[in-house]
N, C-alpha and C positions, 0 to 999 in steps of 0.2 A: 297799087291795088292789091298785089300779092301780099304785101305786108299787112294791109288792113284785113284781108281775108284770114290771114294766119292769126292775127290778134283776136278776131271775132270767133274763130274756131276754138282757140284756147279758152276763151270766156265761156263759150257754149259747152265745151266738154266739162268745165269746172262746175257749172251750175245745172247742166242738163238741158233738155230741150222743151221743158214744160212751161214755156212762157217766162216772164220775168220772175225770178225768185231771189231770195236774199239769205244771208247767213242768219242763223238763229239768234234773235236779239235777246234771248233769255227771258227774264221775268216780265210778266204783263202788268207790273205795278205802274201806276201813274206817277210820273216824276214831276214834282212841283217845287216852287221856291222853298228852300231850306230842307229838301229831301237830302238824305245822305246814304252812303253805302257803295257797294261794288258796282252796281248798275250806273251810278252817277260817274264813277271813274271811267267806265267804258264809254259813256256818252261824251265825257270831256275829251278822252283820247280820240274818239272818232271825229268829233268836231274839230279837233286840232289837226288831224290828218287831212281834213277837207278845207282847212284854212280859215275857219270861223273863230277858233279859240286859241289865243296865243299865250297861254299860261300853263304852268305845271298843274296836272290834275290834283285835286284836293279831296275828292269824294264828297264835297259839299256843293249842292246845287244853289249857289248864291247868285247875287245880282249879275256878275260878269258872265256866268254860265247861262243865265236866263236870257241876257241880251244876245249872246252868241246863238242861242237856240232860235230866237226870233229872227235873226238875220238869216239863219239856215232855212227856216220855214218859209220866209218870204220868197225864196227862190225855187221852192219845190212844187211839184205837181203830182196829183194822184194818177191812177191808171187811165182815167178818162181825159186827162189833160187840164183838169181844173186845179186852181191854186188851193193849197191846203191852208188850214187855219193857222195864223201866226200868233199864238197866244202865249208862247213862252213855256208851255208845259210839254212834257214828252209822254204822249200816250201811245196807243197801239199803232196809229197811222204814222205819226212822226218817227217812231222807233223803227218801223218796218222799212221806211224810206232811208233813214239815216244809215242803217246797217245793210245797205243794198248797193248794187252796181249802178243804179239809176240816180243815186244821190248826186246833186249838182254841187261842184266845188265853189268856194267863194271866189269871186273875181279878184285878180291881183290889181291893186291900185295902180292907175296909169302913171302916178308919180314915181313908182318904183322902177329903178333902172334894171333892164335885163342885160344879161351877158351878150357878147357879140355872136351873131349868127355865123354859120359856115360860109366861107368865101372860097370859091374854087374847089379843088379836089382835096379831100382829107389826106393827111400824110399816111395814115394807116387805119385799118378797120379791125374790129375785134372778133373773137370767136364766140359763138353762142354756146354757153355751157350752163346746164340746169343748176339751179340754186342748191339742190341736195348734193351735187358733186362739188360745187364751189365751196360749200360749207365745210366739207371734209378736207379741203386743201388749205383753208385759212387757219392761222395760228393766233390764238388770243395774245394781244399786245404786240404782235409783230407789225412792222411797217410795210405798206404797199404803195407803189407809185400810181397815182391817179392822173390820167391825162384827159384834159377836156377835148372832146372829139372835134368841136367846132374851131378851136383856136390852136390846138397842139400844145398848150401850156400845161405844165405838170407840177404836182406837189405831192407830199407824202402824208398818208393817213394811217392810223393804227386801227386794226380790227379789235373792237372791245366786246363783241358778243352779238347776240341776235338769233332768234329762232326762225322767224319767217323771212328775214332778210338781214343783211349785214348792218351793224351799227358801227360807224367810223368816227374817229376823232383825230384832228390834226395834232401832231406831236409838239409843235411849237408855234410861236406867233408868226414866224415867217411863212410857214405852210398855211396857216389860217388866212394870212393876207392874200396869198395866191388863190386859195379856195374862194374867198369872198370876191376877189377880182373877177373870177369866172362868172359870177352871178351879178355883175354890174357894180361891184364895190359896195354892195349892201345885202345883208342876209335877207332872203325872201323865200316865199313858198314855190317859186318856179323850180323846174327840174331840167337837167341837162344830160345829154348823152356823153358817156365817158368810157375810157378804156382802163381796166385795172390789170396791172402786171402781176401775175402770180406764177411763180416758178418758171419765169421766162416766157410765159404765154400771155398775150394781151386778150383779155376777156371783155366782151361787150356788157355794159352796165348802164344804169341811170342813177344820178345822184340828186338828192334834194338840197336846196340851198338855205335851209333854215335849221340851225342847231336847236335841239330841244331834248327834254328828258334827262336821263341819267348822264352825269358828267364824271368821268374817271381820270381825265388827264388835266392837271392843273397848270396854270401859267401859259396857256396857249391862245388866249384871247378868243376863246370859243366856249360858250356856255351850253354844254350838252353835246349830243352826238348828232351826226347826219345819217339819214337813212340811205342805204345803197342797195338798189335792186338789181338782181340778175334774172335771167329767164326762169320763170316759175316762182319768183319771190311773191310773197303775200304781205298784206298790211298788218300793222300791229293788232288792230281790233277786228275780231270776227274772221280773220284770215281771208280777206277779200283780195282778188287781183286788182292791180292798178293799171288802167288802160294807158294813162299818160306815161308811166314808167315803161310799160311794155313797148310803146311806140318808140321811145328814146333808145331802148335796148336794141331794137331792130335797126334803128338809124345807125347806132354805133357799130353794128355788124355789117353795115353796107347794104342792107336789104331795102 
């Protein structure tokens, strides 16, 4: 209960207390099939964050983006609880929900294997350290030991950048195999509580299980980077908090 209240307080402080609000979605342009531009890139990135779009952003609102948009719309509701129109276009209503904290994530297919849950007492817990402090501690292209909180298994990942949160890549195929094993031997959009060792301190964090986006390390059997969240980290698009990541961070801290 204390952890839930803490998470809700952080979200409330971030957005204010004037009801449900959202990050500014930018242009009020209606996005339709074959639309192009920066707003389409933002839509694709946000759909990918929520698990509806599993491709690299192109800036072109083509068939796959439209299908992903329809999948998203079918699971969303307006402020009265009514289903929104699933027409595959992104107008004011869809955009305001997409770039908000109330956007519902895509369900993870039941056939996807999840990593092992926590059994017994964890070997260690991590320290809660705000992202702005962690960011100053991390060195580009330096390796850090990641330990899965639930199983105690570890592997190494390199910090390759990131403004709102850390972008991490495994240095080699052996590390990538351990990373994948933690998520059930298959890359997927689930998230797990982890500990990150930085300068001898274990810091509570949450790691996503699906590599995506920019890829700077070659030959590591990992196409893209993994998002690693610390306390206060925000999403790629519109700088939104991620409640799932926040919950895992508190778990890794023993809260």
